[in-house]
C-alpha positions in Angstrom: -0.3 16.9 9.2 -2.5 18.2 6.4 -3.8 21.5 7.8 -5.1 23.5 4.9 -8.2 24.5 6.9 -9.5 27.9 7.7 -10.0 29.0 11.3 -13.8 28.7 10.9 -13.4 25.1 9.6 -11.0 24.3 12.5 -13.5 25.8 15.0 -16.3 23.8 13.5 -14.3 20.5 13.7 -13.3 21.3 17.2 -16.9 21.8 18.3 -18.1 18.8 16.3 -15.5 16.5 17.9 -16.4 17.8 21.4 -20.1 17.1 20.7 -19.2 13.6 19.4 -17.1 12.9 22.5 -20.1 13.9 24.6 -22.2 11.5 22.6 -19.6 8.7 23.2 -20.0 9.3 26.9 -23.8 9.0 26.7 -23.5 5.8 24.7 -21.0 4.4 27.2 -23.5 5.2 30.0 -26.3 3.5 28.0 -24.2 0.4 27.5 -23.5 0.2 31.2 -27.2 0.6 31.9 -28.1 -2.2 29.5 -26.0 -4.6 31.5 -27.6 -3.5 34.8 -31.1 -3.8 33.2 -30.4 -7.3 32.0 -29.4 -8.4 35.5 -32.4 -6.7 37.0 -34.9 -8.0 34.5 -33.6 -11.6 34.8 -33.8 -11.4 38.6 -37.3 -9.9 38.5 -38.7 -12.5 36.2 -37.2 -15.4 38.1 -38.5 -13.9 41.4 -42.0 -13.6 39.8 -41.8 -17.3 38.8 -40.2 -18.8 41.9 -41.6 -16.6 44.8 -43.7 -18.5 47.4 -47.0 -17.4 45.7 -45.3 -17.0 42.3 -46.4 -18.3 38.9 -44.8 -21.7 39.4 -47.3 -22.4 42.2 -50.4 -20.7 40.7 -50.2 -20.9 36.9 -48.1 -23.5 35.2 -49.0 -22.2 31.8 -47.8 -18.7 32.5 -44.7 -20.1 34.1 -43.8 -21.9 30.9 -44.3 -18.7 29.0 -42.3 -16.6 31.4 -39.4 -19.1 31.5 -38.6 -17.9 28.0 -38.9 -14.1 28.8 -35.3 -13.8 30.1 -34.0 -15.2 26.8 -36.1 -12.7 24.8 -35.1 -9.8 26.9 -31.4 -10.8 26.9 -31.4 -11.2 23.1 -33.0 -7.7 22.6 -30.7 -6.0 25.1 -27.6 -7.8 23.6 -28.7 -6.6 20.1 -29.1 -3.0 21.3 -25.6 -3.3 22.9 -24.2 -4.4 19.6 -25.9 -1.5 17.8 -24.4 0.9 20.3 -21.0 -0.7 19.8 -21.2 -0.2 16.0 -22.2 3.5 16.6 -19.2 4.0 18.9 -16.9 2.5 16.3 -18.2 4.9 13.6 -17.8 7.9 15.8 -14.4 6.8 17.0 -13.1 6.3 13.4 -14.5 9.8 12.4 -12.8 11.5 15.3 -9.6 9.7 14.5 -9.8 10.9 10.9 -10.3 14.5 12.1 -7.3 14.2 14.4 -5.1 12.8 11.6 -6.1 15.7 9.4 -5.4 18.4 12.0 -2.8 17.1 14.4 0.8 15.8 13.8 1.2 12.1 13.4 -0.2 9.9 16.1 -1.4 12.7 18.3 -4.9 13.0 19.6 -6.8 11.0 22.2 -8.9 8.9 19.8 -5.9 8.1 17.5 -3.8 7.0 20.5 -6.7 5.0 22.0 -7.5 3.2 18.7 -3.8 2.4 18.1 -3.5 0.8 21.5 -6.8 -1.1 21.1 -5.7 -2.5 17.8 -2.4 -3.7 19.3 -4.3 -5.5 22.2 -7.1 -6.9 20.2 -7.8 -10.6 20.5 -9.9 -12.4 17.8 -10.4 -8.9 16.3 -12.1 -7.7 19.5 -10.7 -5.3 22.1 -10.7 -6.4 25.8 -13.9 -4.5 26.6 -15.7 -5.8 23.6 -14.6 -9.3 24.3 -15.8 -9.0 27.9 -19.3 -7.8 26.6 -19.4 -10.7 24.1 -18.7 -13.2 26.9 -21.2 -11.5 29.2 -24.1 -11.5 26.8 -23.1 -15.0 25.4 -23.2 -16.5 28.9 -26.4 -14.7 29.8 -28.2 -15.8 26.7 -27.0 -19.4 26.9 -27.9 -19.6 30.6 -31.4 -18.3 30.0 -32.0 -20.8 27.2 -30.5 -23.6 29.3 -32.6 -22.7 32.3 -35.8 -22.4 30.2 -35.2 -25.8 28.6 -34.2 -27.5 31.8 -37.1 -26.2 33.9 -39.8 -26.4 31.1 -40.3 -30.1 31.5 -40.5 -30.0 35.3 -43.6 -27.9 35.4 -46.9 -29.9 35.4 -49.6 -29.2 32.8 -52.7 -27.3 33.8 -54.8 -30.4 33.0 -52.6 -32.9 34.9 -53.8 -34.2 38.2 -50.4 -33.4 39.7 -50.3 -30.5 42.1 -48.2 -27.5 41.1 -44.6 -27.7 42.0 -44.1 -26.1 45.3 -40.9 -24.2 45.7 -39.6 -23.9 49.3 -36.7 -22.0 50.7 -35.5 -23.2 54.0 -33.2 -20.4 55.1 -31.8 -20.4 58.6 -30.4 -17.1 59.7 -28.2 -17.2 62.7 
């Protein structure tokens, strides 16, 4: 413990850390919202393409363009998620440094949390970070695979073939 700080400095650091923890909570909420948005956007685009009167049946050209939209959105959202993760890491390390300066050894929420994460890290990633890497990786690879796989099945505008008709025969009992 290296506590050569005045009471004003301690008050300032206390308020600053409280504000930064509030910012961490907002970032965590935004990260969660990014995952929800990715799933929603992918579903909306695929619905737009494959609905009964969707793009696949009305405009093969637009369908080919829209097949790549999930990949683009997933890449942008994953990048934003990465930026948020870097920001969280910076705030976390700063809070830990403040705790080490003010509190006795290994006390403080952030210090304890960071120590436990470091012990459990795999491939240099914590469990939550690894889960997000796997999620975004699968989503991006799946969107590229789907676009490549479906791109060749859509007839050209000039071809004499009729547009691919997508039918869903659902039987509800």
